[in-house]
N, C-alpha and C positions, 0 to 999 in steps of 0.2 A: 214121331220125328218132327222137329221144327221145320216148317215149310221153307224158310229161307235157307236153312242148311241143305234141305233137299234140292233146292234150286241150284245151289253152288255145286252139289254133288252131280247133278245132271249136266252142268257145264263141263265138269271134269271128265265124266264118263263119255260124253259126246266127243270131246277133244281127243281123248285117248283112243276111242274106237275109230275116229277118222284117221288118226295117225296110222293105226294098224291096217285099216282098209286101204290106205294109200300104198303102204309097203306091199300088201298082198296084191293089189292091182298092178304095181310095177313088176313084181315077181312073176305074175301070170300073164303079163303083157295085155292087161285089160285096159286098153287105152282108147280114148276118143281121138281118132285120126282126122285131122282137118280135111274138109272137102269143099266143093263149091257152095254148099249151103251152110257152112260153118261160120261162126263169128270169132273163132280163135284160129291161131296160126301154128301152134305148137302142140304135138301129141300130149295129151293130158290124161292121167288116171281118172276113171269114172266109178260111180257107185257109192260115193261117200255119204249120200243121203241115208243109207242104211243106219248110220250112227244116230241120226235124228230119230228114226223109227224106234230103234231099240231103247235108247235112253228115255224117250218120252213115254213109251208104253210101259217101261219098268216103273216110271214115276206114277203112272196111272194105277198100276197094280198096288203100289204102296198106299196111295190115297184111298183106294177101295178097301184095302185090308184094315186100315185104321178108321174106316167109317166116314171119311171126308168126301166120298164120292158115291152117289147113289148107284144101285145095281143097274137100272135101265140105261143111264147115261154111260156108265162104265162099259156095258156090253155094246152100246151103239158105237162108241169111240174105238174100242178094242177090235170088235169084229170088222167094221168097215175099214179101219186103218190097216189091219193085217191083210185083208183081201186086196186092197189097192197097192199096198207095198209089195205083196207077193207077185201080183201081175206086173208091176213095174220092174221088179227084180228079174223076172223071167224075160221080159222084153229087153232089159239092159244086157242080159247075157245070151241072147239069141234073138228070136222074133216071135211075137204073138200076133196072130192075124187081127186086123182092126175090129172085125165083127165080134171076136171073142173078148177082146179088151172092152168093147162097149157093153157087151152083155155083162161082164164082170163089174163094170162101173155101175150099171143100173141095179144089179143085184146088191152091191154094197150100199147104194143109196137107199134102196127099199129096206134092207136089213136095219139100217140106222133109223129110218123114219118109223118103222114099226115100234122100236124101243122108245123113240122120242114122242110118239103119238101123233106124228104128222105135222102139218103146218097149222099153227093156231090162228085165230082171227087176227087180222092186221089192221091197224088204224091208218087210214089214208085220208088226208085232208080233213081230219077230225072225225071221220066216220069209221066205225068198226066194220070190217068186211070179212065175212066168213065164207070162204070159197068151197068148203066141204071137200069132196074127193078131188075136185079140180085143183084145189090148193095143194093137196098131197102130190098130185102128178107134177105140178109146177115146182114143188120143192125138190122132187127127185131130179127133174131136169136142171134145176139150179145147182144142185150138188155135182151132177155129172159135168155141167159146163164149167163150174169153178175148178174142179180137179184137172180138167183138160186144159183150161186156159192157164192154170198155174204151170203146167208142163210146157205150154207154148211160150210162156214168158220167161222160162228158165233158159235163156240163150246167151247171156254174157256173164262174166265173172261177178259173183256176189249178189246179183240183182234179186233173185228169188229169196235168198237168205235175208238181205236187208229189208225187203218188203215184209217178210214174215215177222221179223223182230219188231219193226215199227208198228205194224198192225196189232200185234199182241200187246206190246207195251201201251199203245194207245187205248186198246180195249180195257186193260187193267186200270189205267188212269180214269177212264169213264166209269167203270164199275165202282171204284173207290169214291169218286165224286157223287155218284148216284145213290150211295148208301148200301151197295152190294159188295162189301169188302170180302165176303166169303167166296165170291166168284172169281177173284183175281188170279187164283192159282193155276187154273187150267191154261189160260193164255200165257201167264208168266213162265210156267214150266216149259211150255212149247218154245217160248223165246229163249229160255236157257239151253234147251236141246239144240236149237239152231245156232246160238252163239258159239258153242263148242266147235261146231262144224265150220262156222264162218271164219274162224281163224285161218283155216286151210283154204277157204274158198274166196276170201277177199282178193280183189285184183292186185297182182296177177295170180289167178287161182292155181293152187297146187293139186287140186282134185275137184272133179265136178260132182254135182248132186245126183244126177241120173234120174230116171223115171220113178224109181222106187221112192226117192225122197220128195220129188216135186209133186207127184200125185198124192202122196200121203199128206203133205202140207195142205194141198188144195181141199181134200175131203175133210180134214180135221178143222180147218178154218171155217169151212162151210157149216159143219156140224156145231161148232161153237157159236156161230151166228144164229143158227136155228134154236139152240138152247137159250140164247138171249131173247129170241122172239117169244118163247114160252113165258118169260118174265115180264117183258115190256116191248111193245112195238117200237118205241123210241130207241131201245137198245139194238133192235134189228136194223133200223135205219142207220144207226151209228156204225155198225159193222159194215154195211154196204158202202157207206162213205169212206171208211178207213181202207177198204179194199179197192178204192176207185182207180188207182194207177193201173193196176193189172186188168180190172174189168173193162175200163174204157179203151185202153190200147188194144186188147185182144178182140173186143167186140167191134170196134171201128174197123180194124184190120179184116176181120171175118166178113163183115157186111160188104166192104168194098171189093173183096176178092169174090164173094158170091155174085155180086152185081156184074162183075167183069166176066164171070163164067169160069173162074179158075177151079181146078180140082183142089178143094180146100183141105183134103186129107194128105196132100203131098207136102213134104218139107219145103220151107221157104225162109227168106230173110227179110220179110217186108213189114215186120212190126215197127212201130215208131222208134222204140228203144234200139232196134238193130240199125236202122238208118242213122240214128243219132250217134251210136258208137262208131260207125264208119266215118261219119262227118268229123268227129273229134279225134279219130285215130286211136282211141283207147277206151277201155271199159270204165275206168274209175270215175270220170266226170258224170257219166250217165247213171251209174249205180249210186253215186253220192247224191245226185239230183233226186232220185227216187226217195231217199231218206229225208231230204229237205222238204220235198212236197208233202210227204206223209206227216211230218212233225209240225210244219209251220203253215200248212194250208188245210189238209184234210182233218187232222185232229181238232183244230179250233172250230171248224164247221160242225164236226160231230158233237163237240161240247155244247155248241149253241143249240143243237137239237135236244140233247138230254138235260141241259141245265137252264136254258133261257127260253124255252117254249117255241123254238122254230119248228114248224111242221116238218116231219121226217121226209116226206116226199119232196117238199120244196128244198130241203137241205141237200138231198141227193142231186137235184137239178143244179143248185148253186155250186156244189162241189164238182160236178162232172163237166159243166160247160167249159171252164178253162182247160180241163184235161183233154176234152175233145178237140179244142182249138190247138193245143200242143200236139196232139196225135196227128191232126191234119197238117200242121206246120212241118212236122217231121215225116210226112209222106206215108203215114200208116196205110198199108194195103195197096200201095202203088207198085207197079212193075219195078223190079230191081234194075238199076242202071249198071251197065258193065263198066 
């Protein structure tokens, strides 16, 4: 099957599934009811991210069946994605204790790393660094942090969807420029799955993604970045740069809350993007800004790393400093003002 046709089909399937899931959620009263920790004011159907999961995994099956996807990578993406999506689905429809969620998250990460072969040597400031088993542990922590921060950052209309689409398109552009055109399809098909959902999720959202979708996106994006690391350290650095908006906001917020002694596992509205959405009185400006930052700041820096010899670690620092300044400007991690 032509991969461009497959991408179009994935958009259509995701769009149709989201429509059906929205109707189902309305019929069953599966609504996200606003409370003091919410960034929305209207009861809204939830769980639409399942459409992303189904449409993307179906595309992976087709790629594997036609020999365009290796067995180990297929099993890594399919197994870990299904585990995280299932945990998120159960949590969306009831409650899964935090310790069991975390156990499932690490099991999913270890499953994927076994098939991927762990973390390869990484080039830092021109020197190859092989961390051995320590690197594999750090890779597992990285995957678990990324899937959880993606859940944390999915708090206003369209933000997680726009982030995923921009990151995936950016990665595809970098692969094409770097001579790895055969690698563009995994991120592009993920972007296609999210685009079908984004039609319903763009501000003002008609349905929310839910933990099943946000956690799935987090783990898949993390695995795609580690797949890139197996090819080139510069590609890994590029992925870390492209993911900068979410990584910086979530990390700055977590650090400031830890320093203050907050219970970090409790729900809150103290991410920079949440303060920004309250400041501007709507979600659209903030969600749009995420897209602009990704395409006009982070993507060019990532291209400098992969095409013009900028050291990857320096590129991350250059990309993240303005993001950290923005996060602090918008009070990331500060106590919420009444």
